[in-house]
DRENPA-3360 file (N, C-alpha, C; in nm, 2 decimals, always signed):
BEGIN
1 = MSSNLEKL = -9.64/+3.94/+2.08/-9.58/+3.85/+2.03/-9.54/+3.90/+1.94 ~ -9.58/+3.99/+1.86/-9.48/+4.05/+1.72/-9.39/+4.21/+1.76 ~ -9.42/+4.23/+1.87/-9.34/+4.35/+1.93/-9.20/+4.29/+2.01 ~ -9.22/+4.16/+2.06/-9.12/+4.09/+2.11/-9.01/+4.03/+1.99 ~ -9.11/+3.96/+1.92/-9.01/+3.92/+1.79/-8.92/+4.05/+1.70 ~ -9.00/+4.16/+1.71/-8.95/+4.30/+1.68/-8.86/+4.33/+1.76 ~ -8.85/+4.32/+1.89/-8.74/+4.38/+1.95/-8.61/+4.21/+1.94 ~ -8.61/+4.13/+1.96/-8.52/+4.03/+1.91/-8.45/+4.02/+1.75;
9 = KQNEPLRQ = -8.53/+4.08/+1.63/-8.48/+4.17/+1.53/-8.37/+4.25/+1.57 ~ -8.45/+4.32/+1.65/-8.38/+4.42/+1.62/-8.21/+4.42/+1.75 ~ -8.28/+4.36/+1.81/-8.13/+4.30/+1.93/-8.01/+4.27/+1.88 ~ -8.07/+4.22/+1.79/-8.02/+4.05/+1.71/-7.86/+4.07/+1.70 ~ -7.82/+4.25/+1.56/-7.69/+4.30/+1.57/-7.59/+4.31/+1.64 ~ -7.69/+4.36/+1.80/-7.58/+4.38/+1.96/-7.54/+4.21/+1.95 ~ -7.67/+4.11/+2.01/-7.65/+3.99/+2.01/-7.49/+3.89/+1.91 ~ -7.46/+3.96/+1.82/-7.40/+3.86/+1.76/-7.23/+3.92/+1.73;
17 = LGLLAIIM = -7.32/+4.08/+1.78/-7.10/+4.08/+1.79/-7.08/+4.13/+1.89 ~ -7.15/+4.06/+2.07/-7.14/+4.05/+2.20/-7.10/+3.92/+2.16 ~ -7.15/+3.82/+2.08/-7.08/+3.65/+2.10/-6.91/+3.68/+1.99 ~ -6.92/+3.78/+1.93/-6.81/+3.80/+1.87/-6.69/+3.89/+1.94 ~ -6.70/+3.91/+2.06/-6.64/+3.97/+2.12/-6.59/+3.88/+2.23 ~ -6.70/+3.81/+2.29/-6.67/+3.69/+2.37/-6.57/+3.57/+2.33 ~ -6.56/+3.55/+2.21/-6.48/+3.46/+2.09/-6.35/+3.51/+2.10 ~ -6.35/+3.64/+2.07/-6.23/+3.66/+2.02/-6.09/+3.76/+2.11;
25 = VPIYFFWY = -6.20/+3.79/+2.26/-6.16/+3.84/+2.36/-5.97/+3.75/+2.40 ~ -6.09/+3.65/+2.44/-6.01/+3.54/+2.50/-5.87/+3.49/+2.39 ~ -5.93/+3.41/+2.26/-5.87/+3.36/+2.19/-5.72/+3.49/+2.18 ~ -5.73/+3.63/+2.12/-5.62/+3.70/+2.10/-5.56/+3.72/+2.27 ~ -5.58/+3.71/+2.42/-5.48/+3.69/+2.52/-5.43/+3.55/+2.53 ~ -5.51/+3.46/+2.45/-5.46/+3.30/+2.52/-5.41/+3.26/+2.37 ~ -5.41/+3.34/+2.29/-5.33/+3.24/+2.15/-5.24/+3.13/+2.11 ~ -5.11/+3.19/+2.16/-5.01/+3.12/+2.20/-4.93/+3.07/+2.31;
33 = GPILYPLR = -5.10/+3.03/+2.38/-5.10/+2.89/+2.48/-5.12/+2.79/+2.48 ~ -5.09/+2.67/+2.50/-5.11/+2.54/+2.52/-5.23/+2.52/+2.48 ~ -5.38/+2.62/+2.53/-5.44/+2.51/+2.52/-5.51/+2.55/+2.42 ~ -5.48/+2.64/+2.35/-5.49/+2.70/+2.19/-5.44/+2.63/+2.08 ~ -5.33/+2.59/+2.12/-5.23/+2.48/+2.05/-5.30/+2.38/+1.91 ~ -5.43/+2.33/+1.99/-5.47/+2.22/+1.83/-5.52/+2.32/+1.76 ~ -5.64/+2.43/+1.82/-5.68/+2.56/+1.70/-5.58/+2.63/+1.55 ~ -5.48/+2.66/+1.64/-5.34/+2.68/+1.60/-5.29/+2.61/+1.47;
41 = ILTVFFHE = -5.30/+2.39/+1.50/-5.33/+2.33/+1.43/-5.39/+2.28/+1.32 ~ -5.49/+2.34/+1.36/-5.66/+2.27/+1.28/-5.61/+2.45/+1.18 ~ -5.56/+2.53/+1.19/-5.59/+2.64/+1.09/-5.46/+2.60/+0.96 ~ -5.35/+2.55/+1.01/-5.22/+2.52/+0.91/-5.34/+2.45/+0.81 ~ -5.39/+2.32/+0.86/-5.42/+2.17/+0.81/-5.52/+2.28/+0.66 ~ -5.58/+2.36/+0.76/-5.69/+2.47/+0.62/-5.63/+2.48/+0.52 ~ -5.49/+2.54/+0.56/-5.41/+2.61/+0.47/-5.40/+2.49/+0.37 ~ -5.30/+2.39/+0.44/-5.24/+2.28/+0.34/-5.35/+2.19/+0.23;
49 = ASHAIATV = -5.47/+2.21/+0.36/-5.50/+2.08/+0.24/-5.61/+2.21/+0.19 ~ -5.56/+2.31/+0.15/-5.66/+2.42/+0.08/-5.60/+2.37/-0.08 ~ -5.44/+2.43/-0.06/-5.34/+2.36/-0.14/-5.37/+2.26/-0.22 ~ -5.38/+2.18/-0.13/-5.35/+1.98/-0.22/-5.53/+2.01/-0.28 ~ -5.68/+2.07/-0.26/-5.78/+2.05/-0.30/-5.77/+2.14/-0.43 ~ -5.67/+2.31/-0.46/-5.67/+2.37/-0.54/-5.54/+2.21/-0.67 ~ -5.47/+2.19/-0.56/-5.39/+2.08/-0.67/-5.46/+2.02/-0.78 ~ -5.56/+1.88/-0.71/-5.61/+1.82/-0.74/-5.73/+1.88/-0.86;
57 = FTGGRIAE = -5.78/+1.97/-0.84/-5.92/+1.99/-0.89/-5.81/+2.09/-0.99 ~ -5.66/+2.13/-1.05/-5.68/+2.18/-1.14/-5.56/+2.05/-1.19 ~ -5.60/+1.94/-1.20/-5.48/+1.83/-1.28/-5.42/+1.80/-1.22 ~ -5.33/+1.82/-1.10/-5.22/+1.75/-1.04/-5.27/+1.63/-0.93 ~ -5.13/+1.60/-0.89/-5.18/+1.45/-0.78/-5.10/+1.53/-0.64 ~ -5.09/+1.48/-0.55/-5.06/+1.49/-0.47/-4.96/+1.42/-0.39 ~ -4.81/+1.44/-0.33/-4.73/+1.37/-0.30/-4.68/+1.37/-0.16 ~ -4.73/+1.46/-0.08/-4.65/+1.46/+0.00/-4.78/+1.57/+0.09;
65 = FAVEPNIS = -4.87/+1.50/+0.15/-4.92/+1.62/+0.25/-4.88/+1.59/+0.40 ~ -4.90/+1.76/+0.49/-4.80/+1.79/+0.57/-4.83/+1.86/+0.66 ~ -4.87/+1.85/+0.79/-4.90/+1.91/+0.85/-4.79/+1.89/+1.05 ~ -4.70/+1.99/+1.08/-4.61/+1.97/+1.13/-4.65/+2.02/+1.34 ~ -4.57/+1.98/+1.42/-4.62/+2.00/+1.55/-4.61/+2.11/+1.57 ~ -4.48/+2.20/+1.50/-4.41/+2.35/+1.54/-4.50/+2.43/+1.43 ~ -4.63/+2.44/+1.40/-4.74/+2.50/+1.36/-4.67/+2.53/+1.23 ~ -4.62/+2.45/+1.15/-4.63/+2.44/+0.98/-4.64/+2.37/+0.88;
73 = GHVKRYGG = -4.64/+2.32/+0.78/-4.65/+2.23/+0.68/-4.68/+2.30/+0.54 ~ -4.68/+2.14/+0.47/-4.60/+2.17/+0.34/-4.74/+2.05/+0.27 ~ -4.70/+2.12/+0.16/-4.75/+2.03/+0.00/-4.71/+1.99/-0.10 ~ -4.64/+1.91/-0.10/-4.50/+1.85/-0.22/-4.62/+1.80/-0.34 ~ -4.59/+1.82/-0.42/-4.72/+1.80/-0.53/-4.69/+1.76/-0.71 ~ -4.68/+1.68/-0.74/-4.69/+1.69/-0.94/-4.81/+1.74/-0.97 ~ -4.81/+1.86/-1.07/-4.83/+1.91/-1.20/-4.98/+2.04/-1.07 ~ -5.08/+2.04/-1.16/-5.14/+2.16/-1.12/-5.13/+2.30/-1.16;
81 = NSFLVSNA = -5.22/+2.36/-1.15/-5.21/+2.52/-1.13/-5.10/+2.60/-1.10 ~ -5.00/+2.59/-1.08/-4.87/+2.75/-1.01/-4.97/+2.86/-0.92 ~ -5.07/+2.90/-1.04/-5.08/+3.06/-1.03/-5.21/+2.97/-0.88 ~ -5.34/+2.86/-0.98/-5.42/+2.86/-0.87/-5.38/+2.85/-0.74 ~ -5.28/+2.71/-0.71/-5.26/+2.62/-0.64/-5.15/+2.79/-0.49 ~ -5.05/+2.83/-0.55/-5.00/+2.96/-0.46/-5.13/+2.99/-0.39 ~ -5.18/+3.08/-0.48/-5.31/+3.20/-0.44/-5.38/+3.08/-0.28 ~ -5.37/+2.95/-0.30/-5.50/+2.89/-0.26/-5.52/+2.89/-0.10;
89 = GYLGSCLW = -5.36/+2.88/-0.07/-5.29/+2.84/+0.04/-5.42/+2.93/+0.18 ~ -5.37/+3.06/+0.18/-5.41/+3.20/+0.23/-5.55/+3.23/+0.21 ~ -5.55/+3.19/+0.10/-5.71/+3.27/+0.09/-5.84/+3.16/+0.06 ~ -5.75/+3.03/+0.05/-5.84/+2.93/+0.06/-5.90/+2.93/+0.22 ~ -5.83/+2.93/+0.33/-5.80/+2.88/+0.45/-5.91/+2.99/+0.52 ~ -5.91/+3.10/+0.45/-5.96/+3.20/+0.45/-6.12/+3.18/+0.49 ~ -6.13/+3.14/+0.31/-6.27/+3.13/+0.26/-6.34/+3.02/+0.34 ~ -6.26/+2.87/+0.43/-6.31/+2.77/+0.49/-6.33/+2.86/+0.61;
97 = GSVIYLIA = -6.28/+2.94/+0.66/-6.33/+3.07/+0.79/-6.44/+3.09/+0.79 ~ -6.49/+3.12/+0.70/-6.59/+3.24/+0.64/-6.70/+3.15/+0.64 ~ -6.70/+3.02/+0.54/-6.79/+2.95/+0.55/-6.82/+2.85/+0.70 ~ -6.77/+2.84/+0.73/-6.77/+2.77/+0.91/-6.87/+2.89/+0.96 ~ -6.79/+3.02/+0.96/-6.81/+3.09/+1.07/-6.97/+3.14/+1.00 ~ -7.08/+3.17/+0.89/-7.09/+3.24/+0.84/-7.25/+3.09/+0.88 ~ -7.22/+2.99/+0.80/-7.34/+2.88/+0.84/-7.36/+2.87/+0.98 ~ -7.30/+2.89/+1.13/-7.26/+2.83/+1.24/-7.37/+2.99/+1.29;
105 = ARSDWDRW = -7.35/+3.08/+1.16/-7.44/+3.28/+1.22/-7.55/+3.25/+1.20 ~ -7.59/+3.21/+1.08/-7.74/+3.19/+1.05/-7.78/+3.06/+0.99 ~ -7.75/+2.98/+1.09/-7.88/+2.87/+1.11/-7.86/+2.77/+1.23 ~ -7.92/+2.71/+1.22/-7.94/+2.63/+1.36/-7.89/+2.46/+1.42 ~ -7.84/+2.49/+1.29/-7.79/+2.32/+1.23/-7.67/+2.28/+1.29 ~ -7.65/+2.35/+1.41/-7.44/+2.29/+1.44/-7.41/+2.21/+1.44 ~ -7.50/+2.08/+1.53/-7.40/+1.98/+1.56/-7.39/+1.89/+1.43 ~ -7.45/+1.92/+1.31/-7.47/+1.87/+1.13/-7.36/+1.92/+1.14;
113 = IIATLGAT = -7.34/+2.05/+1.14/-7.27/+2.13/+1.10/-7.11/+2.07/+1.11 ~ -7.06/+2.07/+1.29/-6.97/+2.03/+1.30/-6.92/+1.87/+1.33 ~ -7.07/+1.83/+1.28/-7.01/+1.67/+1.25/-6.90/+1.67/+1.09 ~ -7.05/+1.74/+1.02/-6.95/+1.72/+0.86/-6.88/+1.76/+0.85 ~ -6.86/+1.87/+0.93/-6.65/+1.92/+0.94/-6.53/+1.86/+0.99 ~ -6.61/+1.76/+1.08/-6.50/+1.66/+1.13/-6.55/+1.54/+0.99 ~ -6.63/+1.51/+0.98/-6.60/+1.38/+0.83/-6.47/+1.41/+0.72 ~ -6.52/+1.59/+0.75/-6.42/+1.64/+0.57/-6.31/+1.60/+0.60;
121 = LIVISIYF = -6.26/+1.61/+0.76/-6.15/+1.61/+0.78/-6.10/+1.50/+0.79 ~ -6.12/+1.37/+0.78/-6.11/+1.24/+0.77/-6.08/+1.24/+0.67 ~ -6.15/+1.24/+0.63/-6.16/+1.26/+0.41/-6.01/+1.29/+0.42 ~ -6.06/+1.42/+0.43/-5.91/+1.46/+0.37/-5.80/+1.40/+0.38 ~ -5.74/+1.40/+0.54/-5.63/+1.37/+0.64/-5.61/+1.18/+0.51 ~ -5.75/+1.09/+0.51/-5.66/+0.96/+0.45/-5.74/+0.99/+0.30 ~ -5.71/+1.09/+0.19/-5.75/+1.08/+0.01/-5.60/+1.14/-0.01 ~ -5.56/+1.20/+0.10/-5.41/+1.31/+0.04/-5.28/+1.17/+0.11;
129 = SAEKFALM = -5.33/+1.09/+0.19/-5.23/+1.08/+0.22/-5.15/+1.08/+0.34 ~ -5.21/+1.13/+0.43/-5.13/+1.27/+0.49/-5.01/+1.24/+0.63 ~ -4.94/+1.24/+0.60/-4.76/+1.22/+0.73/-4.85/+1.18/+0.83 ~ -4.76/+1.13/+0.92/-4.85/+1.07/+1.01/-4.86/+1.21/+1.10 ~ -4.81/+1.27/+1.14/-4.90/+1.34/+1.24/-4.99/+1.41/+1.19 ~ -4.95/+1.50/+1.08/-5.09/+1.53/+1.01/-5.24/+1.44/+1.01 ~ -5.21/+1.29/+0.94/-5.29/+1.21/+0.98/-5.34/+1.18/+1.12 ~ -5.24/+1.16/+1.24/-5.31/+1.17/+1.35/-5.39/+1.26/+1.41;
137 = FGIGCGAT = -5.32/+1.39/+1.36/-5.41/+1.54/+1.37/-5.58/+1.47/+1.32 ~ -5.55/+1.51/+1.21/-5.73/+1.54/+1.09/-5.75/+1.40/+1.17 ~ -5.79/+1.28/+1.19/-5.91/+1.20/+1.23/-5.90/+1.25/+1.38 ~ -5.82/+1.25/+1.43/-5.84/+1.24/+1.55/-5.87/+1.42/+1.61 ~ -5.88/+1.47/+1.50/-6.01/+1.66/+1.50/-6.10/+1.61/+1.47 ~ -6.10/+1.50/+1.37/-6.24/+1.50/+1.30/-6.31/+1.36/+1.42 ~ -6.28/+1.33/+1.46/-6.33/+1.26/+1.55/-6.44/+1.28/+1.65 ~ -6.35/+1.39/+1.71/-6.35/+1.43/+1.82/-6.46/+1.49/+1.77;
145 = MLLLGKFA = -6.49/+1.57/+1.65/-6.60/+1.73/+1.59/-6.70/+1.59/+1.60 ~ -6.71/+1.48/+1.50/-6.84/+1.42/+1.45/-6.92/+1.36/+1.67 ~ -6.83/+1.29/+1.78/-6.85/+1.27/+1.87/-6.94/+1.45/+1.96 ~ -6.84/+1.57/+1.91/-6.97/+1.69/+1.95/-7.09/+1.67/+1.86 ~ -7.10/+1.64/+1.77/-7.22/+1.67/+1.63/-7.26/+1.60/+1.75 ~ -7.30/+1.44/+1.80/-7.39/+1.34/+1.81/-7.43/+1.40/+1.94 ~ -7.34/+1.44/+2.06/-7.37/+1.45/+2.18/-7.37/+1.56/+2.30 ~ -7.28/+1.70/+2.24/-7.25/+1.84/+2.24/-7.40/+1.87/+2.27;
153 = PNYVCDIL = -7.43/+1.97/+2.34/-7.57/+2.09/+2.28/-7.52/+2.13/+2.15 ~ -7.64/+2.20/+2.11/-7.64/+2.28/+2.00/-7.55/+2.42/+2.02 ~ -7.54/+2.47/+2.10/-7.52/+2.62/+2.15/-7.35/+2.62/+2.18 ~ -7.32/+2.44/+2.20/-7.17/+2.41/+2.24/-7.10/+2.42/+2.14 ~ -7.16/+2.34/+1.97/-7.12/+2.33/+1.88/-7.14/+2.51/+1.83 ~ -7.19/+2.52/+1.82/-7.25/+2.69/+1.73/-7.09/+2.83/+1.80 ~ -7.07/+2.73/+1.98/-6.96/+2.85/+1.93/-6.87/+2.80/+1.96 ~ -6.84/+2.68/+1.92/-6.68/+2.59/+1.87/-6.66/+2.61/+1.69;
161 = LRIVGMTT = -6.82/+2.63/+1.69/-6.76/+2.68/+1.50/-6.77/+2.83/+1.49 ~ -6.81/+2.90/+1.55/-6.74/+3.08/+1.49/-6.64/+3.09/+1.56 ~ -6.60/+3.00/+1.71/-6.43/+3.05/+1.69/-6.32/+2.98/+1.60 ~ -6.37/+2.86/+1.53/-6.30/+2.80/+1.44/-6.28/+2.90/+1.36 ~ -6.42/+2.95/+1.33/-6.44/+2.99/+1.17/-6.35/+3.16/+1.22 ~ -6.37/+3.20/+1.28/-6.34/+3.32/+1.32/-6.21/+3.37/+1.29 ~ -6.09/+3.26/+1.40/-5.99/+3.24/+1.44/-5.87/+3.26/+1.25 ~ -5.93/+3.12/+1.19/-5.92/+3.06/+1.12/-5.97/+3.18/+1.01;
169 = MFSALFAV = -5.96/+3.30/+0.92/-6.01/+3.39/+0.87/-5.88/+3.50/+0.95 ~ -5.92/+3.53/+1.07/-5.82/+3.66/+1.10/-5.65/+3.52/+1.12 ~ -5.64/+3.46/+1.10/-5.50/+3.31/+1.15/-5.47/+3.38/+1.01 ~ -5.54/+3.39/+0.86/-5.46/+3.36/+0.76/-5.41/+3.49/+0.70 ~ -5.53/+3.62/+0.77/-5.50/+3.73/+0.70/-5.36/+3.73/+0.83 ~ -5.33/+3.74/+0.94/-5.21/+3.77/+1.03/-5.15/+3.71/+0.95 ~ -5.12/+3.56/+0.93/-4.99/+3.45/+0.88/-4.92/+3.57/+0.78 ~ -5.00/+3.64/+0.68/-4.94/+3.68/+0.57/-4.84/+3.80/+0.62;
177 = YTGIFLGR = -4.95/+3.84/+0.69/-4.85/+4.04/+0.77/-4.73/+4.02/+0.84 ~ -4.75/+3.86/+0.91/-4.59/+3.83/+0.99/-4.54/+3.77/+0.97 ~ -4.55/+3.74/+0.80/-4.47/+3.56/+0.78/-4.38/+3.69/+0.58 ~ -4.46/+3.75/+0.55/-4.39/+3.90/+0.51/-4.34/+3.96/+0.53 ~ -4.47/+4.07/+0.63/-4.35/+4.19/+0.65/-4.28/+4.20/+0.75 ~ -4.31/+4.11/+0.84/-4.19/+4.06/+0.91/-4.09/+3.95/+0.92 ~ -4.13/+3.89/+0.79/-3.99/+3.83/+0.81/-3.97/+3.70/+0.88 ~ -4.10/+3.67/+0.89/-4.11/+3.56/+1.01/-4.12/+3.42/+0.97;
185 = SVGISDAH = -4.17/+3.37/+0.83/-4.22/+3.29/+0.73/-4.10/+3.19/+0.69 ~ -4.10/+3.02/+0.71/-4.00/+2.97/+0.71/-3.98/+2.94/+0.57 ~ -3.88/+2.96/+0.54/-3.87/+2.88/+0.40/-3.88/+2.99/+0.29 ~ -3.92/+2.90/+0.18/-4.00/+2.99/+0.07/-4.16/+2.96/+0.05 ~ -4.21/+3.09/+0.04/-4.32/+3.15/+0.09/-4.40/+3.13/-0.03 ~ -4.59/+3.16/-0.01/-4.64/+3.11/-0.10/-4.61/+3.26/-0.24 ~ -4.61/+3.36/-0.20/-4.58/+3.52/-0.19/-4.44/+3.53/-0.28 ~ -4.34/+3.43/-0.23/-4.24/+3.41/-0.34/-4.29/+3.33/-0.37;
193 = NLANQYGG = -4.32/+3.25/-0.39/-4.31/+3.19/-0.48/-4.41/+3.19/-0.67 ~ -4.50/+3.29/-0.58/-4.56/+3.40/-0.75/-4.51/+3.49/-0.76 ~ -4.41/+3.56/-0.67/-4.34/+3.66/-0.73/-4.19/+3.59/-0.82 ~ -4.15/+3.49/-0.79/-4.07/+3.45/-0.97/-4.17/+3.38/-1.00 ~ -4.22/+3.32/-1.05/-4.30/+3.28/-1.14/-4.38/+3.39/-1.25 ~ -4.45/+3.47/-1.20/-4.55/+3.57/-1.25/-4.45/+3.69/-1.23 ~ -4.39/+3.78/-1.16/-4.35/+3.90/-1.15/-4.45/+3.91/-0.99 ~ -4.37/+4.06/-1.04/-4.35/+4.20/-0.88/-4.31/+4.13/-0.77;
201 = TPKIWAVI = -4.36/+4.14/-0.66/-4.28/+4.15/-0.52/-4.30/+3.98/-0.45 ~ -4.29/+3.97/-0.32/-4.38/+3.92/-0.22/-4.49/+3.99/-0.16 ~ -4.43/+4.12/-0.08/-4.51/+4.25/-0.07/-4.65/+4.33/-0.17 ~ -4.60/+4.30/-0.26/-4.71/+4.32/-0.36/-4.79/+4.21/-0.36 ~ -4.78/+4.10/-0.38/-4.89/+3.97/-0.32/-4.95/+3.94/-0.23 ~ -4.87/+3.97/-0.13/-4.91/+3.97/+0.00/-5.05/+4.05/+0.03 ~ -5.04/+4.22/-0.06/-5.11/+4.31/-0.01/-5.26/+4.27/-0.08 ~ -5.26/+4.17/-0.24/-5.35/+4.19/-0.30/-5.43/+4.04/-0.17;
209 = WMVIMGII = -5.38/+3.97/-0.10/-5.40/+3.87/-0.07/-5.52/+3.95/+0.09 ~ -5.41/+4.02/+0.10/-5.47/+4.08/+0.26/-5.61/+4.19/+0.22 ~ -5.55/+4.19/+0.14/-5.70/+4.34/+0.08/-5.85/+4.24/+0.02 ~ -5.80/+4.10/-0.04/-5.87/+3.98/-0.09/-5.93/+3.96/+0.05 ~ -5.83/+3.91/+0.16/-5.91/+3.83/+0.30/-6.01/+3.97/+0.42 ~ -5.92/+4.10/+0.35/-6.00/+4.17/+0.42/-6.14/+4.18/+0.42 ~ -6.22/+4.22/+0.25/-6.29/+4.23/+0.21/-6.39/+4.10/+0.25 ~ -6.32/+4.00/+0.25/-6.38/+3.83/+0.29/-6.47/+3.83/+0.40;
217 = IALTLKRS = -6.37/+3.89/+0.54/-6.40/+3.91/+0.67/-6.51/+4.02/+0.65 ~ -6.51/+4.11/+0.58/-6.60/+4.22/+0.65/-6.74/+4.19/+0.62 ~ -6.72/+4.12/+0.50/-6.86/+4.07/+0.44/-6.92/+3.94/+0.52 ~ -6.82/+3.88/+0.57/-6.87/+3.77/+0.67/-6.91/+3.85/+0.83 ~ -6.86/+3.91/+0.85/-6.92/+3.98/+0.95/-7.03/+4.07/+0.92 ~ -7.07/+4.13/+0.82/-7.18/+4.17/+0.78/-7.31/+4.11/+0.80 ~ -7.27/+3.99/+0.67/-7.40/+3.90/+0.65/-7.43/+3.82/+0.78 ~ -7.33/+3.85/+0.89/-7.37/+3.74/+1.03/-7.46/+3.82/+1.12;
225 = IIGKRKKT = -7.37/+3.93/+1.12/-7.47/+4.05/+1.21/-7.61/+4.12/+1.19 ~ -7.59/+4.15/+1.05/-7.69/+4.19/+1.01/-7.81/+4.13/+0.91 ~ -7.90/+4.09/+0.95/-8.00/+3.99/+0.89/-7.99/+3.88/+0.92 ~ -8.01/+3.77/+1.04/-7.97/+3.64/+1.01/-8.13/+3.57/+1.00 ~ -8.11/+3.49/+0.95/-8.22/+3.40/+0.85/-8.28/+3.35/+1.01 ~ -8.40/+3.32/+0.98/-8.49/+3.29/+1.12/-8.42/+3.10/+1.15 ~ -8.44/+3.05/+1.25/-8.40/+2.94/+1.28/-8.49/+2.84/+1.18 ~ -8.31/+2.73/+1.16/-8.40/+2.60/+1.06/-8.33/+2.53/+1.09;
233 = GK = -8.33/+2.50/+1.23/-8.34/+2.40/+1.25/-8.35/+2.40/+1.43 ~ -8.30/+2.28/+1.52/-8.35/+2.19/+1.67/-8.24/+2.19/+1.76;
% end
């Protein structure tokens, strides 16, 4: 019995790496296809939600919370700490992904987790009085997650949470690279806002973000692959 447990512990890193490959390889090839369109919208939702949450927590209020069908979004605000709010978009969405992936990888409460995430999306959509598309998406996606938490097998919820977590982290990283270094950002980016208000250049702020996100992703992968905790749920 003990020898079997030791073998499972030794094979756990390989199992986690295998799951990671199963998740990331199809996503890489189908990222711009219609099947992953909701996932791309969700990453934008996390980005804008991070701006909105940072605004409220630093004393501001939200005038408009929008996520657009063309994979873009914006938050119009009054007040709040500009430095923290501008940094919160990409770094915040990367943290969303890290927390989601780690909890999924290191516990077996996946049905509860996905249901909680769904409820969170609904609360954010309603609390920030999201524009029509963002409201419909937040409530629709949140309700779907609640249903998954109620009826889907635990392993299905686990895979879905890993997909959401990992793609949210990496999409934030690549969005900074493509937006700032390849010039694909639409309008004035958060990096431009920081450069205009606090100095430096957009590329300097982009590099700072990419370094921080790289550290977050590396630590997330390390914690998920090495030393997985004993099962905590059913």
